C-alpha positions as CSV (number, residue, x, y, z in Angstrom):
1,M,-84.9,190.2,78.6
2,T,-82.3,191.5,76.4
3,L,-82.0,188.1,74.5
4,Y,-85.8,188.1,73.9
5,R,-85.8,191.6,72.3
6,Y,-83.0,190.5,70.0
7,N,-84.9,187.5,68.7
8,T,-88.0,189.5,68.1
9,D,-86.2,192.1,66.0
10,A,-84.5,189.4,63.9
11,T,-87.8,187.7,63.3
12,D,-89.4,191.0,62.1
13,S,-86.5,191.7,59.8
14,L,-86.8,188.2,58.2
15,K,-90.5,188.6,57.7
16,K,-90.0,191.9,55.9
17,K,-87.4,190.3,53.6
18,I,-89.7,187.4,52.9
19,R,-92.6,189.8,52.2
20,F,-90.4,191.8,49.8
21,F,-89.3,188.7,47.9
22,V,-92.9,187.4,47.7
23,I,-94.0,190.8,46.3
24,L,-91.1,190.7,43.8
25,V,-91.9,187.2,42.7
26,V,-95.6,188.1,42.3
27,M,-94.7,191.2,40.2
28,A,-92.3,189.1,38.1
29,F,-95.0,186.5,37.4
30,L,-97.5,189.3,36.7
31,C,-95.2,190.9,34.1
32,L,-94.5,187.5,32.6
33,W,-98.2,186.7,32.4
34,M,-98.9,190.1,30.9
35,R,-96.1,189.5,28.3
36,I,-97.6,186.1,27.5
37,W,-101.0,187.6,27.2
38,Y,-99.6,190.2,24.8
39,L,-97.8,187.6,22.7
40,Q,-100.4,184.9,22.7
41,I,-103.7,187.0,22.7
42,L,-102.9,190.4,21.1
43,K,-100.1,189.4,18.7
44,G,-100.8,185.7,18.5
45,E,-101.9,185.6,14.9
46,N,-99.2,187.9,13.7
47,F,-96.4,185.9,15.3
48,K,-98.0,182.7,14.1
49,E,-97.7,184.0,10.5
50,L,-94.1,185.1,11.0
51,S,-93.3,181.7,12.5
52,E,-94.8,179.9,9.6
53,N,-92.9,182.2,7.2
54,N,-89.7,181.4,9.1
55,R,-90.4,177.7,8.6
56,V,-92.0,177.6,5.1
57,R,-90.8,179.8,2.3
58,M,-92.1,180.3,-1.3
59,N,-89.2,180.6,-3.7
60,S,-89.6,181.7,-7.3
61,L,-88.0,179.6,-10.0
62,S,-86.5,181.4,-13.0
63,P,-87.6,180.1,-16.4
64,F,-85.2,179.4,-19.3
65,R,-85.1,182.5,-21.5
66,G,-85.9,181.8,-25.2
67,E,-83.1,180.9,-27.6
68,F,-82.0,182.7,-30.7
69,R,-81.0,180.5,-33.7
70,D,-79.7,181.5,-37.1
71,R,-81.6,180.8,-40.4
72,N,-80.0,177.3,-40.5
73,G,-80.7,176.4,-36.9
74,E,-77.3,177.2,-35.4
75,L,-77.7,178.2,-31.8
76,L,-76.7,181.9,-31.3
77,V,-78.0,182.8,-27.9
78,G,-79.1,180.4,-25.2
79,V,-78.7,179.8,-21.5
80,R,-76.2,178.0,-19.4
81,P,-76.2,176.9,-15.7
82,S,-74.7,179.3,-13.2
83,F,-74.5,179.7,-9.5
84,N,-75.7,182.9,-7.9
85,L,-74.9,184.0,-4.3
86,Y,-77.7,185.5,-2.2
87,I,-78.3,186.8,1.3
88,T,-81.6,186.6,3.2
89,P,-81.6,189.5,5.7
90,E,-84.0,187.8,8.2
91,D,-81.8,184.7,8.4
92,A,-78.5,186.6,8.4
93,G,-79.2,188.7,11.6
94,D,-76.2,191.0,12.0
95,F,-75.0,190.7,8.4
96,E,-71.8,192.8,8.7
97,P,-69.6,190.0,9.9
98,T,-71.0,187.8,7.2
99,L,-70.2,190.2,4.4
100,D,-66.8,190.8,5.8
101,L,-66.0,187.1,5.7
102,L,-67.3,186.8,2.2
103,E,-65.3,189.7,1.0
104,E,-62.1,187.9,2.1
105,R,-62.5,185.4,-0.8
106,I,-65.2,186.8,-3.1
107,E,-65.1,190.1,-4.9
108,F,-68.5,192.0,-5.0
109,D,-70.0,195.5,-4.7
110,E,-70.4,195.6,-0.9
111,E,-72.1,199.0,-0.9
112,S,-74.7,197.9,-3.5
113,V,-75.5,194.8,-1.4
114,R,-76.0,196.9,1.7
115,Q,-78.4,199.2,-0.1
116,G,-80.2,196.1,-1.4
117,I,-80.6,194.7,2.1
118,K,-82.0,198.0,3.4
119,K,-84.6,198.1,0.7
120,A,-85.5,194.4,0.7
121,R,-88.2,192.7,2.8
122,S,-86.9,190.5,5.6
123,F,-87.4,187.2,3.7
124,K,-86.5,188.6,0.3
125,N,-83.3,187.2,-1.2
126,V,-80.8,189.9,-2.1
127,L,-78.3,189.1,-4.9
128,I,-74.7,189.5,-3.8
129,K,-73.0,188.2,-6.9
130,A,-74.2,186.4,-10.1
131,D,-72.3,183.6,-11.8
132,V,-69.8,182.9,-9.0
133,A,-66.8,180.7,-9.8
134,R,-66.7,177.1,-8.6
135,E,-63.9,178.0,-6.1
136,E,-66.2,180.6,-4.6
137,V,-69.1,178.1,-4.4
138,A,-66.8,175.7,-2.5
139,F,-65.7,178.4,-0.1
140,V,-69.4,179.2,0.8
141,E,-70.3,175.5,1.2
142,E,-67.3,174.9,3.5
143,N,-68.2,177.9,5.7
144,K,-72.0,177.4,5.9
145,M,-72.1,177.5,9.7
146,R,-70.2,180.8,9.7
147,L,-72.4,182.4,7.0
148,P,-76.0,182.5,8.3
149,G,-78.5,183.7,5.7
150,I,-76.1,183.0,2.8
151,K,-77.2,180.7,0.0
152,I,-76.1,179.5,-3.4
153,Q,-78.8,178.9,-6.0
154,A,-78.3,177.3,-9.4
155,E,-80.1,179.4,-12.0
156,P,-80.0,179.7,-15.8
157,L,-77.8,182.5,-17.2
158,R,-78.1,184.1,-20.6
159,S,-75.2,183.0,-22.8
160,Y,-74.1,184.7,-26.0
161,R,-72.1,182.0,-27.7
162,F,-70.1,184.2,-30.0
163,G,-69.3,187.1,-27.6
164,E,-69.4,190.4,-29.4
165,M,-70.8,189.1,-32.7
166,A,-74.1,190.7,-33.6
167,S,-74.3,192.2,-30.1
168,H,-76.2,195.3,-31.4
169,V,-78.8,193.0,-33.0
170,F,-79.2,190.7,-30.0
171,G,-79.1,193.5,-27.4
172,Y,-78.5,192.8,-23.8
173,L,-80.2,192.3,-20.4
174,G,-80.3,194.5,-17.4
175,E,-82.1,194.7,-14.0
176,I,-85.6,196.0,-14.3
177,S,-86.1,199.6,-13.2
178,K,-88.6,200.7,-10.6
179,V,-90.4,202.8,-13.3
180,R,-90.6,199.8,-15.7
181,L,-91.7,197.5,-12.9
182,D,-94.7,199.7,-12.2
183,K,-95.8,199.5,-15.9
184,V,-95.4,195.8,-16.6
185,E,-98.0,193.1,-16.0
186,E,-98.2,192.0,-12.3
187,G,-96.6,188.7,-11.5
188,H,-94.1,188.6,-14.4
189,Y,-91.3,190.6,-12.7
190,Q,-90.0,191.6,-9.3
191,M,-87.1,193.8,-8.3
192,G,-83.8,192.3,-9.2
193,D,-85.2,190.5,-12.3
194,L,-83.4,190.9,-15.6
195,I,-85.2,192.3,-18.7
196,G,-84.3,193.0,-22.3
197,K,-82.8,196.4,-22.6
198,D,-82.0,196.7,-26.2
199,G,-82.1,194.9,-29.6
200,I,-84.2,191.7,-30.1
201,E,-83.9,191.0,-26.4
202,S,-86.0,194.1,-25.8
203,V,-88.4,194.0,-28.8
204,Y,-89.4,190.3,-28.1
205,E,-89.2,190.4,-24.3
206,H,-92.7,189.2,-23.9
207,R,-91.9,186.1,-26.1
208,L,-88.5,185.4,-24.5
209,R,-89.1,185.8,-20.8
210,G,-91.2,182.6,-20.2
211,Q,-93.2,182.0,-17.0
212,K,-91.9,181.7,-13.5
213,G,-92.4,178.7,-11.4
214,F,-92.2,178.4,-7.6
215,K,-91.0,176.0,-4.9
216,Q,-92.4,175.8,-1.4
217,V,-89.7,174.7,1.0
218,E,-89.3,174.1,4.7
219,V,-86.2,175.8,6.2
220,D,-84.4,175.9,9.6
221,V,-83.7,178.9,11.7
222,S,-80.6,179.8,9.6
223,G,-82.7,179.7,6.4
224,R,-81.1,176.4,5.1
225,E,-83.5,174.3,3.1
226,L,-84.8,171.1,4.8
227,S,-87.4,169.8,2.4
228,V,-89.5,170.7,-0.6
229,L,-93.2,170.8,0.1
230,K,-94.6,171.8,-3.3
231,K,-93.1,172.7,-6.7
232,L,-94.5,174.2,-9.9
233,P,-91.9,174.1,-12.7
234,P,-91.2,177.2,-14.8
235,V,-92.1,177.4,-18.5
236,G,-89.3,178.4,-20.9
237,G,-89.5,181.3,-23.4
238,D,-90.2,181.0,-27.1
239,I,-87.4,180.2,-29.6
240,L,-86.7,182.8,-32.3
241,T,-85.2,181.7,-35.6
242,L,-83.5,184.8,-37.0
243,T,-82.8,185.7,-40.6
244,L,-79.1,186.0,-39.9
245,D,-76.6,183.5,-41.3
246,V,-74.0,183.1,-38.6
247,R,-71.3,182.1,-41.2
248,L,-71.9,185.3,-43.2
249,Q,-72.1,187.4,-40.0
250,Q,-68.7,186.1,-38.8
251,I,-67.1,187.0,-42.1
252,A,-68.7,190.4,-42.1
253,E,-67.5,191.0,-38.5
254,E,-64.0,190.0,-39.5
255,A,-64.0,192.1,-42.7
256,L,-65.1,195.3,-40.7
257,Q,-62.6,194.7,-38.0
258,G,-59.7,196.5,-39.6
259,K,-56.0,196.1,-38.9
260,P,-54.4,195.4,-35.5
261,G,-54.0,198.7,-33.8
262,E,-56.2,200.5,-36.4
263,P,-59.7,199.0,-35.9
264,F,-62.5,200.3,-38.2
265,K,-65.5,202.1,-36.8
266,G,-68.5,201.8,-39.0
267,A,-71.3,199.5,-40.1
268,L,-72.3,196.8,-42.5
269,V,-75.7,195.5,-43.6
270,A,-76.4,192.6,-45.9
271,V,-80.0,192.0,-47.0
272,K,-81.7,189.4,-49.1
273,V,-83.1,191.4,-52.1
274,K,-86.2,189.3,-52.8
275,T,-87.4,189.0,-49.2
276,G,-86.0,191.8,-47.1
277,E,-84.3,189.4,-44.7
278,I,-81.2,190.7,-42.9
279,L,-78.4,188.3,-43.5
280,A,-75.7,190.1,-41.6
281,M,-75.7,193.3,-39.5
282,V,-72.5,194.7,-38.0
283,S,-71.8,197.8,-36.0
284,R,-68.2,198.7,-34.9
285,P,-66.9,199.1,-32.2
286,S,-68.9,196.5,-30.4
287,F,-69.4,195.1,-26.9
288,D,-69.8,191.7,-25.2
289,P,-73.5,191.2,-24.0
290,N,-72.2,188.5,-21.7
291,L,-71.0,191.3,-19.5
292,F,-74.6,192.3,-18.7
293,A,-76.0,188.7,-18.3
294,A,-74.4,188.3,-14.8
295,G,-74.7,192.0,-13.8
296,I,-72.2,194.5,-15.1
297,S,-70.1,196.4,-12.6
298,R,-70.4,200.2,-12.2
299,K,-66.8,200.6,-13.4
300,R,-67.3,198.6,-16.6
301,W,-70.6,200.3,-17.3
302,N,-69.0,203.7,-16.9
303,E,-66.2,202.7,-19.3
304,L,-68.8,201.7,-21.9
305,I,-71.0,204.8,-21.7
306,L,-68.0,207.2,-21.5
307,D,-66.1,205.6,-24.4
308,K,-65.6,208.3,-27.0
309,F,-66.3,205.7,-29.8
310,H,-69.7,204.8,-28.4
311,P,-69.6,200.9,-28.5
312,L,-73.2,200.7,-27.4
313,Q,-74.5,202.6,-30.4
314,N,-76.0,200.6,-33.2
315,R,-74.6,202.5,-36.1
316,T,-76.5,200.4,-38.7
317,I,-79.8,202.0,-37.7
318,N,-79.0,205.2,-35.7
319,G,-75.7,206.2,-37.2
320,Q,-76.5,209.1,-39.6
321,Y,-74.0,210.1,-42.2
322,P,-73.9,212.1,-45.4
323,P,-74.4,209.6,-48.2
324,G,-71.8,211.0,-50.5
325,S,-71.7,209.8,-54.1
326,T,-74.1,206.9,-53.4
327,H,-76.8,209.7,-53.6
328,K,-76.0,210.0,-57.3
329,I,-78.2,207.0,-58.0
330,I,-81.2,208.9,-56.8
331,V,-80.3,212.1,-58.7
332,A,-79.7,210.0,-61.9
333,L,-83.1,208.4,-61.7
334,A,-84.8,211.7,-60.9
335,A,-83.1,213.4,-63.9
336,L,-84.1,210.6,-66.3
337,E,-87.7,210.5,-65.1
338,E,-88.1,214.3,-65.2
339,K,-86.6,214.4,-68.7
340,V,-83.8,216.7,-67.6
341,I,-81.5,214.5,-69.6
342,D,-81.6,211.3,-71.6
343,T,-79.1,208.4,-71.6
344,Q,-77.0,210.1,-74.3
345,S,-76.9,213.6,-72.9
346,T,-73.4,214.8,-72.3
347,I,-71.9,217.4,-70.0
348,Y,-68.4,218.7,-70.0
349,C,-66.4,218.3,-66.8
350,P,-63.3,220.7,-66.6
351,G,-62.7,219.7,-63.0
352,H,-65.0,222.3,-61.4
353,F,-68.5,223.8,-61.6
354,R,-69.2,227.5,-61.3
355,L,-72.3,229.0,-59.8
356,G,-72.0,232.8,-59.4
357,K,-68.8,233.4,-57.5
358,G,-68.8,229.9,-56.1
359,R,-66.5,227.2,-57.5
360,Y,-67.3,223.6,-56.7
361,R,-64.6,221.1,-57.5
362,C,-64.8,217.6,-58.9
363,W,-62.9,214.9,-57.1
364,K,-60.7,214.5,-60.2
365,K,-58.7,217.7,-60.4
366,G,-58.2,217.7,-64.2
367,G,-61.8,216.8,-64.8
368,H,-63.4,214.0,-66.8
369,G,-64.0,215.8,-70.0
370,K,-67.2,215.1,-71.9
371,V,-69.3,212.4,-70.2
372,N,-72.8,210.9,-70.5
373,L,-74.9,209.5,-67.6
374,H,-73.2,206.0,-67.8
375,D,-69.7,207.4,-67.7
376,A,-70.6,209.9,-65.0
377,L,-71.9,207.1,-62.7
378,V,-69.1,204.7,-63.5
379,Q,-66.4,207.4,-62.8
380,S,-68.5,209.2,-60.2
381,C,-68.1,212.6,-61.9
382,D,-69.2,215.4,-59.5
383,V,-69.6,218.1,-62.1
384,Y,-72.1,216.0,-64.1
385,F,-74.3,215.7,-61.0
386,Y,-73.8,219.3,-59.9
387,T,-75.3,220.2,-63.2
388,L,-78.2,217.7,-62.8
389,G,-78.9,218.9,-59.3
390,Y,-78.9,222.5,-60.4
391,R,-81.4,221.8,-63.2
392,L,-83.6,219.6,-61.0
393,G,-83.7,221.7,-57.8
394,V,-83.4,220.4,-54.3
395,D,-87.2,219.8,-53.8
396,K,-87.4,217.5,-56.9
397,I,-84.3,215.6,-55.7
398,A,-85.9,215.3,-52.3
399,Q,-89.1,214.0,-53.8
400,Y,-87.3,211.0,-55.4
401,A,-85.1,210.4,-52.3
402,E,-88.3,210.0,-50.2
403,M,-89.9,207.8,-52.8
404,L,-86.8,205.5,-52.5
405,G,-87.0,205.3,-48.7
406,M,-84.7,208.1,-47.6
407,G,-85.7,210.4,-44.7
408,K,-87.9,207.8,-43.0
409,E,-87.6,204.7,-40.9
410,T,-87.3,201.4,-42.7
411,G,-89.6,199.8,-40.1
412,I,-87.1,197.1,-38.9
413,A,-88.1,195.7,-35.5
414,L,-85.3,197.3,-33.5
415,R,-85.6,200.3,-31.2
416,G,-83.8,203.5,-31.8
417,E,-83.9,203.6,-35.6
418,K,-83.2,207.1,-37.0
419,Q,-84.9,208.7,-40.0
420,G,-82.0,210.4,-41.6
421,L,-82.6,213.7,-43.3
422,V,-83.7,214.7,-46.8
423,P,-83.4,218.5,-47.0
424,T,-85.9,220.7,-48.8
425,T,-86.5,224.4,-49.0
426,S,-89.4,224.2,-46.6
427,W,-87.4,222.1,-44.1
428,K,-84.6,224.7,-43.9
429,K,-87.1,227.5,-43.4
430,R,-88.9,225.5,-40.7
431,A,-85.9,224.1,-38.9
432,R,-83.4,227.0,-39.2
433,G,-85.6,230.0,-40.1
434,E,-83.4,230.6,-43.2
435,S,-84.0,230.6,-47.0
436,W,-82.4,227.8,-49.1
437,L,-79.3,228.9,-51.0
438,P,-78.6,227.8,-54.6
439,G,-75.1,226.6,-53.6
440,E,-76.7,224.2,-51.1
441,T,-78.5,222.4,-54.0
442,I,-75.1,221.8,-55.6
443,S,-73.8,220.1,-52.4
444,A,-77.1,218.2,-52.0
445,S,-76.8,216.8,-55.6
446,I,-73.7,214.7,-54.6
447,G,-75.0,213.7,-51.1
448,Q,-73.3,216.4,-49.1
449,G,-74.6,219.3,-47.1
450,F,-77.6,218.5,-45.0
451,N,-78.3,215.0,-46.4
452,L,-78.1,212.2,-43.8
453,V,-78.8,208.4,-44.2
454,T,-78.3,205.3,-42.1
455,P,-76.4,202.2,-43.4
456,L,-79.6,200.2,-43.3
457,Q,-81.3,202.8,-45.6
458,Q,-78.4,202.5,-48.0
459,A,-78.7,198.7,-48.1
460,M,-82.5,199.0,-48.7
461,L,-81.9,201.6,-51.5
462,M,-79.7,199.1,-53.4
463,S,-82.4,196.5,-52.7
464,V,-85.1,198.7,-54.2
465,V,-83.1,199.5,-57.3
466,A,-82.2,195.8,-57.7
467,N,-85.9,195.0,-57.3
468,K,-86.8,197.6,-59.9
469,G,-88.9,199.7,-57.6
470,I,-90.3,197.2,-55.1
471,M,-89.6,198.2,-51.6
472,L,-89.6,195.5,-48.9
473,K,-89.7,195.9,-45.1
474,P,-86.4,194.6,-43.6
475,H,-86.8,192.0,-40.9
476,L,-84.6,190.0,-38.6
477,V,-86.9,187.2,-37.4
478,K,-88.1,184.3,-39.6
479,K,-90.3,182.5,-37.2
480,I,-91.2,182.0,-33.5
481,E,-91.7,178.6,-31.9
482,T,-92.5,177.3,-28.4
483,P,-89.9,175.4,-26.5
484,N,-91.4,172.1,-27.7
485,G,-91.3,173.1,-31.4
486,K,-94.8,174.3,-32.0
487,L,-95.0,177.1,-34.6
488,V,-96.3,180.4,-33.1
489,K,-95.7,182.9,-35.9
490,E,-93.9,183.2,-39.2
491,F,-92.6,186.4,-40.9
492,P,-93.0,186.3,-44.7
493,P,-91.6,189.0,-47.0
494,Q,-93.7,192.2,-46.6
495,Q,-93.8,194.9,-49.3
496,S,-94.0,198.4,-47.8
497,S,-94.4,200.3,-51.1
498,S,-93.3,200.5,-54.7
499,V,-91.9,203.1,-57.1
500,V,-92.7,203.1,-60.8
501,F,-89.8,204.0,-63.0
502,S,-89.6,203.7,-66.8
503,E,-87.8,200.6,-68.1
504,E,-85.4,202.8,-70.0
505,S,-84.4,204.8,-66.8
506,L,-83.9,201.7,-64.7
507,K,-81.9,199.9,-67.4
508,A,-79.6,202.9,-67.8
509,V,-78.9,203.2,-64.1
510,L,-78.5,199.4,-63.5
511,E,-76.0,199.1,-66.4
512,A,-74.0,202.0,-65.0
513,L,-73.9,200.4,-61.5
514,R,-72.6,197.3,-63.1
515,G,-70.0,199.4,-64.9
516,V,-68.9,201.0,-61.5
517,V,-67.5,197.6,-60.5
518,N,-66.7,195.9,-63.8
519,E,-65.4,198.6,-66.2
520,A,-61.9,199.9,-66.6
521,H,-62.5,203.3,-65.1
522,G,-65.1,202.2,-62.5
523,T,-64.5,203.5,-58.9
524,G,-65.7,200.2,-57.4
525,Q,-63.3,197.8,-59.1
526,R,-62.0,196.5,-55.8
527,S,-65.3,194.7,-55.2
528,R,-65.1,192.8,-58.4
529,L,-65.7,189.0,-58.3
530,K,-64.5,186.4,-60.8
531,N,-67.6,184.7,-61.8
532,I,-70.4,187.0,-60.4
533,L,-71.3,190.4,-61.9
534,V,-71.5,192.8,-58.9
535,S,-73.3,196.2,-59.3
536,G,-72.5,199.0,-56.9
537,K,-71.7,202.6,-56.1
538,T,-68.9,204.1,-54.1
539,G,-69.2,207.2,-52.0
540,T,-66.8,209.5,-50.1
541,A,-68.6,211.7,-47.6
542,Q,-66.8,214.8,-46.5
543,V,-66.7,215.4,-42.7
544,V,-65.3,218.9,-43.2
545,R,-65.2,221.1,-46.3
546,M,-61.8,221.4,-47.9
547,K,-60.5,225.0,-48.2
548,S,-58.6,224.5,-51.4
549,D,-58.5,222.3,-54.5
550,D,-55.2,220.8,-53.4
551,A,-56.2,217.8,-51.3
552,E,-53.9,216.9,-48.4
553,P,-52.5,213.4,-48.3
554,E,-54.9,211.3,-46.2
555,E,-52.3,210.4,-43.6
556,E,-51.7,214.1,-42.9
557,I,-55.3,214.8,-42.2
558,P,-56.4,214.4,-38.5
559,Y,-58.4,211.2,-38.1
560,Q,-61.6,213.0,-37.0
561,F,-61.5,215.2,-40.1
562,R,-61.1,212.4,-42.7
563,D,-63.9,211.5,-45.1
564,H,-66.3,208.6,-44.4
565,A,-66.0,205.7,-46.9
566,W,-69.2,204.2,-48.5
567,F,-69.9,201.3,-50.8
568,A,-73.3,199.9,-51.6
569,A,-73.9,197.0,-54.0
570,F,-76.1,194.1,-55.1
571,A,-75.4,190.9,-57.0
572,P,-75.7,189.1,-59.3
573,Y,-76.5,191.7,-61.9
574,A,-79.0,189.6,-63.9
575,D,-80.8,188.1,-60.9
576,P,-80.1,190.1,-57.8
577,D,-80.1,188.1,-54.6
578,I,-78.1,190.1,-52.0
579,A,-77.6,193.7,-51.3
580,V,-74.8,195.1,-49.1
581,A,-74.0,198.5,-47.7
582,V,-70.7,199.3,-46.0
583,L,-69.7,202.4,-44.1
584,V,-66.3,203.0,-42.6
585,E,-66.1,206.1,-40.4
586,H,-63.1,208.3,-41.5
587,G,-62.1,205.6,-43.9
588,G,-61.2,207.8,-46.8
589,H,-62.3,206.8,-50.3
590,G,-65.2,204.3,-50.6
591,G,-63.6,202.5,-53.5
592,A,-60.3,201.9,-51.6
593,T,-61.7,201.1,-48.1
594,A,-65.3,200.0,-48.2
595,A,-65.5,198.2,-51.5
596,P,-62.9,195.5,-50.5
597,I,-65.0,194.8,-47.3
598,A,-68.1,194.3,-49.4
599,K,-66.2,192.0,-51.7
600,K,-65.3,189.7,-48.9
601,V,-68.9,189.4,-47.8
602,L,-70.2,188.9,-51.3
603,N,-67.6,186.3,-52.2
604,H,-68.3,184.3,-49.0
605,Y,-72.1,184.5,-49.6
606,F,-71.8,183.0,-53.1
607,K,-69.6,180.2,-51.7
608,L,-72.4,179.4,-49.2
609,Y,-75.2,179.8,-51.7
610,P,-73.8,179.1,-55.3
611,V,-75.7,180.8,-58.1
612,V,-76.5,177.5,-59.9
613,A,-77.9,175.9,-56.7
614,R,-80.1,178.8,-55.6
615,Q,-83.9,178.9,-56.0
616,T,-84.8,181.5,-58.6
617,L,-88.6,181.2,-58.4
618,P,-90.3,184.4,-57.3
619,V,-91.0,184.7,-53.6
620,S,-94.6,185.4,-52.4
621,I,-94.7,188.8,-50.9
622,S,-97.4,190.2,-48.6
623,N,-98.5,193.8,-49.1
624,P,-100.4,195.4,-46.3
625,N,-101.4,198.2,-48.6
């Protein structure tokens, strides 16, 4: 009896256990079925799309950015092959170990990459480092299995063949900003793309960028490419033939470089007189745009923007300086045209000019004695032009300065050009709420005081004088062609305005400018050439006003208080072909510092383009007016 009860109890316990496990299995299958129903029915289409995306990817193909060539066809800026390192967040999974492994052998901005991953979509490639070295490529390829989601892509990279040369003309590339991305045409750019940020790269971005292609590829679970399903090749950007002559540009860069340990800071512009074509354009100090092509580091960027000498500034178009004695050209033409003097009028220079209680000194302490206009320009007599300025008045001087292109943009196709400043009585009242003082006219008559010009304006002033009043628009691009050589657009000489001067006035000033360089007492003798007559004008622009007539030795004056050195010229005298303007910041006297630089450029130009071999027929000029 006892045995029977024991078996019954054991059987009931076993049945309960079996029932429990049956219920557990049924519930498990029910949960599994519900999960399958959720995945297949409710989310089926969504997961199907994700699955296809995981298997098939659409990768964009970067186009070859358009080239820059000089006026003779020499390649200045092009592209070269490079290897870029990317990570795809979806394929990488937990990317921290991957980045840690990469960092052992490859230097990159880890924080920036992490931020990029957080902002990017799952299948969006995030750039880790551009233009990686071959040793780094080898490391990635050897460790593919340990680096999920990491890929190397061969892409074209912007290449500036001559480094810092003409960097302010070419400009540089940078990653497109969110604000800019919202404004540009849809489909041309995406986050991470490079875009022209300055110079020609920026102005002609729409011509240079080309059109993207795409490649549809099949990938495995780690994102590795298995096969190409479809491909549309990219279309390269247009080719720009510039007006620059690379040989002259190199000489100009070297001439403005200065001595080892004492580099010059300043600008140089050389322009073709009859066409307005820029032959050379230099701004010092400079920078290497190749730094930006592969993505500049934060450290290097901060060094550039915090540099006290502002290497990113294009001094040729947005450096504004007092013109100094180069302004005497304008005052001389104004005085002749207004009949304030004639070519034979003389003024006595005792070494100073008195106005009320004010005493304004001439650069020559003992004075120049009795001088006429020719002698005054050749020897740059300040007292002579103080007198002319006082007789003319500042508003009349300003009228002629504006007629000759001062105080307004030249119209060159570069962003950031400054207007300079031509002061008038109304300007001072409007800008400062003060009346014009007579003594300010005296300073303005020799290019001091409020007067400001850019080096490009100075070059164009000499071009206008050499052209006898015809003002041309300066330009940097000769023509644009497609990658296969089809002409898109040409840029002929364009006249922006003209100034009518009497033949007698022009002849007097032109002969005096020739004398500045070629006569015994000329201040620009150090620009003289053996077989070519150069015409020019020196200028020394004060940074601070001297307190006494006794000038301190230049080496004893703190660098930041030294005068700026100017020299502007054109040549040959009889048939002007090239005009040059040189500005050396804190360089002292224009005749001593700037004139020899101009001489090197002019001498090399006439070696490249001998006078006897040059075409002297008049050039057809378009006039939009």
